[in-house]
Each structure stands twice: as structure tokens, then as C-alpha cells.
N, C-alpha and C positions, 0 to 999 in steps of 0.2 A: 964330475966332480962340478962341472964347468956347465953341465945341466941344472945342478941342483941350484948352482948358484943363480944362475937363469931367471929361476921359476920360484925362488925365495925372493931375488930381487922385484918380482914384479907384482907376487902379494903383497908385499909392504906397501911397495908405490900404490896400489890399488887401497888398503886400509888408508894411504894418508891420504889420499883422495876424498875420501867418504868422510874424513874426518873424527878416523878411530884412535891413528897414533899420539894428534895431541887437539886438545879441546881447544877453542880460542878462547873459551873461556877461562880455562883453565889458563893456558899465559897469561891473562892478562886479571889473574885476582890480584886485586892489592893488598895489604893489611893496614889495620887503621891502629897503630897505637895510641889510647889516650889514658888520663888520668882518673881514679878514685878518691877517694878523703870523704875520714870520717865529718872534717869541718866541709862539706861537700856534700850534704842531705839528696841535691836533685842528682848528683852522680852516683850515691850507691843506690836511689829508686831506680835510676838507667839501666844498669847492671845487676839489681834484682830481678826486677820481672825480664828478662833478656828481650824489651821488644829495638831495638838498635840493632844485634845482631839478624835481625828478624831483616829490618828495614835494608843495613848493609847488602846483607847476602845477594838482594836484588841488584846491586849494584859490584856484585862479584868481589865483594868485599868482607870479609874477616874482620873480624874486632882481637883487639893483644890489650887487656887490662890492665895498668900496672898503678901499684898504691902509691899515693905523696904525702909522707908527713906531713909535709909544712908548703910554704910558700914556695921555699929556698929551694927546696928538694925538685918542686914542679918545672921552674924556672930553671936550674940545669939541668933538668932530662929534657924540656925543649930547646936547649942550647945544644947539647949534645946527639938531639935525632932523635935520643931514644922513647920520646913520645913527639908526637907532633901538634898534639890536642892537649889542654890541661888546663888546669883552674889554680886561681892564687888570688892572694889581695893585690889586688890594684895597684899601691905601689909597689907592691914588685915587679908586677909587669912593669911599668913604670922604667923601674932604674936600670931594668933588665932593656929594655930599648935604645935609654940614653947611655948605655955603656955599649952599644952597637950588638945587641943583641936584637937579630931579624925576625922576630913577631911582629904580633899585630893583637889588641883585644878586639874583641870581635860580638861579646853579649854577659849578660847579666845574670846571677843565678841567684845572687838574695845580697840583702842589702843586715848585713849579721850585727852582733855585739860580742867581739869570740875572745877580742884583746879585754887584759881589764891584770891592773897593778894586785899580786896575792901573797898574803903571809902566813907563815905557819901554827898553825893552833896557841895559844899563848903567847903569841909575839901582838905589842902593845906601838909600833910604826902603826904611823899615819901619814897619808899623802904628803903632809908639809914636813915631814922630816928623814926624806930621801936623802938628805947631804949627807957623804960619809959612808954610806951603804953599799954593800954589794947589791947587786942585782941580774940575776940572771936570766936572757934570755938571745931568742936566736938570729941570727942578722940574716936580711934579707926577708924575713916574713913582717904579716903585721905588728904580731908583739913588739918587735921591735920599731917598728917606727909609731907606734904610740907610745912607748914610754920615749921616745925621742922629742914627740908631742909636750909631753906631761912634763919632761922634764925640761923642758925651751918654755913654757909658761909659767914654771914658778923659778926663771931667772938661774938657772943649775946651770952646769955646762955639764956634756956625758965624759966628756974627758980628763976632766978637773975635778968636779965635785961629789963625781960618784966613779964606781969599777964595775963595767957592763961586762960578765962572764959570757959569753959566746957561748950556749948550750942547745940540742935540740929539746922540740917541747915538752918531751918525755923525759929528758935528764933533767929540764930545768927544775920541774918537779922535784923529781928525789931528789935535787940537790938542796934544795928549800926544805922538803921533810928532813934531810941529815943537818941541817944548818949551815949549810954549806955557802950560803947567799943569804942575806936576808931578806929579800924580797924576787919575786919572780914575777914575770910579764909574761903572763899565761895566753893559753890559748884553749875555746872549750872545743870537744866536750873532755876532753883534760881536766879544765880548770873547776867546772860545775862536777866531774865527778869528785877530785880531792876536796873538795870542802864538805862532798856529803861523809865522805869514807873518810876523812882524816880529818876533819873538821879546817881546813884552812881556811882564808879567810881570804875574802875580796875588800880591799881599800880603796878601789878607784876604778871604777867604770866612766866611757862615756863614748858613746855609740857613734857620735860626730867627729871623732878622730879613727875611724873606723875605716878604711877606702875600698867600704866594698868586695862583693866578690863576682870576680872578672874569670869570663872563658877569653883564653888566648893559646892562638897558632901561629907555625914556622911561616911567614912569609911564600918561602918555594911551595912550600905542601899548598897554602892557600892558590897560589897561582895555577897549580896542576887539579886541583882534587875540589873544585868548588863544591863540586856537587855531594860529596861526604861531609864536607865542612856541615851546609846548610844543613842535612841529614839527621845529623847529630845536635844542631840546634832546634829542629824540630822534639826530636827525643827528650831536648830541658824545657824545652814548655809543654809539653806533657807530663814530664815530670811533677814542674809547676802545680799543675791541675790537679795533679792524681794526690800530691800531699794535703792539698790544700780538703781535696776530701775524704781523704783517707788520713789522718792525723796520729790515728792508734796505730796504725800498719805502718807508716813511715817511719815514727817512734820505736818499732819493735826493730824491723830494718835497720837504724843507725845504733841501737842498743845491742845486735847480737853484731854489729862489723865491728863498733869499737870497745865492747864488754866492756859496759859500761850498765850499772841499774838503769830498768824504762821506766821508771820516776823521772831519773836524772835527765834522760833521752828528750823526752817530753816536755821536760822547763829548756833545753837547748834550742827544742824543734817552734817550740809555743810562744816561749817569752826570751830568746836570745836571736832566736833568726825571723827576721822577714821574708818571706819567699813570692810574697805578693808583690813583686817588683816590676818593672819592664823589660824584656829581654835586650832591650835594645840600648846600647850604652849612649851616653848623652852628658848635658851639663850638670848634674851632680854628679858622677864618676871625676869628671876632667875639676872639677869648684875644689873638689876636696885636695885631690891632687896640685893643684896652681896654690890653695894655701898652706903645704908645708912644703911647695921648689927650695924658697931659700935658707930648712934646715935640712934638705938633703944636700944642697949645696956645700953649708959651711960646718957639714960634719962627712963633708969630701964621699956622700955617697954616690955622685956623679961625676963626669970625670971633669963637667964644666960649665957653666951659666948656659954657654951657647946649650950644649948639648941637651941639656934640663930643657931646653925652653923648645928646640927642636921635637925633642921628644914626645913633646907634651901635644903638639898640634898633630902630629901624626901619627902617637899611637892608635887612634879607636877607626874601625872602618865598621862601619854599620851594617854595611851592603847584605850582609849575611843573615843577621838576625833579621833585617829589614824583609828580604825574600822567604826565608822561614816560617815567617808569620803568616805569607800571603797562599 
């Protein structure tokens, strides 16, 4: 028995020496959890085409896609480390950082016109008639911050002059159609679909009040996975070029993912989403956030004025996007 055990030990030792028992590549394999979203068409294209899986295989990394129903979900998942890299409205990432979430915004994926005030078919409510109304909006998302800006511009207090009902985007639409709320601050492509299918009406939109589509990542992830982050951003830039060259195919990918009509998807991509924008974040994005910072502070969306100021100066890291473009 001792001789048999000795033989087995020698064989196992030899296999280990030859690298058969444990492959270094397998031991070092990483997993990237990142999100995809129907309001982020570039992510849909990357997921559909499989480019990222191929690129990250060379870095001994596998990809796990996680669906984001809205910016709030993406930020929550980043904070919980359920994803390491995700997409959101710029203001969602900014508010999160101001409130202590250790993330950096590293790239831009689009300039969307994705937020709008919507009423159901037959409603006569106009933008100047919001006082006293019940309005659905999901906190932590661009439609919510869009609503705060609209109310501020009209001299209305979000706590006293209206009732804001915190509902996820799809639930907000359903509440509007049921008549549970008077107005819904909605998000595309859900908004465009309900306009076509349910006869809902957009009563106010303003692209300047949207805070861009931003890609953010956990700071701890960025410190040890710079190569992966750059590879992801290269794919985002590749997807941008692909969408511009293949708008019909991109619309089909969006329609299938969001389960919306193809013509609605085309309208969202062509008329309501600008994908031909610089990958590198800069003054355009920070300028929008600076403009709404007083509203965020007064609405207690951030912990303090000092936190808001600090977050705005430390939110962006352009080095990853600049490297991805080389």
C-alpha cells in the first residue's frame, strides 16, 4: 500500500510540474459583470455581436451580462459589486458619487432625448398645469431629475406643489394608463412605444435637461483591471461606428430586446438618440451637472453642498477613453 501511494504521489507531482493539474490561465481567469440596457443601444449591439467575449478571452476574462431596467438599478448594482462596469444617466452617477459610492464615470455612450412628461390618451393636461398633479417618476434616474428641473423652471416645489410617486419606469407607464397618476415622467423606448400603442401623449421634452448616457465603473475594479476597462470602451466605440453604418440592423436589435415595434425602435435610434458623440467625457457633461447641482442640493438628493462640489470635480476619469481611442 505504501509503494502504491508513493507511485501515485510521483505521478501527481509530475503532472503538476507539467502544468496538467492546474492551468495558470484557468487560475487567473476573471469575470466581468457589466450591464446592458434598452436605453443604451450600444450595449445591445456589443452583446448581440459577441465582440467583447472574443476580446476578453485573450485577457483570460469571461463576460456576464446583467440587465439594467434603469439608472437606479445600474447604480445599485455597481454599489453592491453585482456589476463592475455599468451605464446610466450622468446625473445618477454624479449623485451616487456625491453620496459616497466609489465610482468613476469613464466614457460617454450617447446624448439621448430619453426623458419626457407623458399623459394618457384623452388627457388635456399641459406643461403649465402640473400644480396639484400626481406624477410618476423613478428616483435616481434621468426622468426623475428631468422632472425636478421642469418643476424648478416653473416655480413649483416638488414636495408641496405636486405629488411624486416613485415607480420603476414600466410601472409608471402602467400607473398612467390605469389613471392612478396624472402624468408620468417616462423613459425611452417605453415612452415611444406607449405613444404608438396606447395613444399616450408627450406634453414636454427638452434634450438639454437630459444628462447624457454615461459609462461608470467601480474604483476598486479600475485600479486592478485597467486592461479590461479599456477593452470594454474599445467595444463601445466599435458599436458606435457599427450603429451609424447599420442603423436598420441596430433598430432590429433594439426592437427585439425591448419587445417594441420596429418603427418605434427606428424612431428612438434616429430621432431621439444621438450616438455620434465623443467617447471621452468632458465639459459638456459636467456643465449639465453643474447647472442642476443647486436643485439636487435643495431636494436633498446629495448629502451636502460640499459633497456635491467634491463629486463634480472628481467624478470623471478620461484616461480610459483616451487610451481606448489610440
